[in-house]
N, C-alpha and C positions, 0 to 999 in steps of 0.2 A: 504493499500498500503506498509507503512512504517514498519505495524507489517508483512508484509510477507517478507520483506529487514532483518527485524532482527531475523526473523526467523532462515532465510539461513545463515544469519551470526552467530547467536547461532550453528547451526548447523556443520555449516564448522568448527568454532575452535571448537568444540566438536570432530570431527574427526581428527585435526591436533593435538589436543594435546591428542589423545588417538595413534595416530602414534607415536608422539614423548616418549611416555609411553612405546611403544613397543621397539622401538629403543633404548630408555638406557637399558632397561631389556637384549635385544641381545647384547647390548655393554657390559652389567655386565660379562655374560655367555659366553662372548669370551675373558675376560680380565682374566677370573676364568679357561679357558683353553690352555690360551697363559702360564699363572702361572703352571698350570699342565706339558704343553710342557719343560717349564724351569727346571722343577724339572727333569724331566727325563733326558734333556741332562747336567743338573749338573750331576748327577748320572750316565750316559754314561761315562762324561769326566773322574769322578772319576775311573770308571775300569778301563778304558781304560788305565790311568796313574797305575794302580795298574797291571795289564797285562805287561805293559811296564818294569816295575822293574823287576817282575818277568823271564821277558826273558831277561833281562839283568845278572840277578844271575846264569840262567840257562847256558847262556852263558861262563860267570866264570865258573861254573864249567866244564864244554864239555871243557874249555882250560887247565884246571887243571889234567883232565883225560887224554888229551892228550899228557901232557909233562909227564906222569909216564910211 
């Protein structure tokens, strides 16, 4: 009787341990994906800033051309 309970406990503990391991792996994968997304967001922000700067330069050049 005690050995059945002990075996059941060991099996349950094993399943829980495996589930936690899977969760850790999933969390690590999620963290990597989030880091990739943040890197893309940073690149997009940088590109947008560069485009906005160029837009302002073009506007200034158009104003100069209009005044001629």
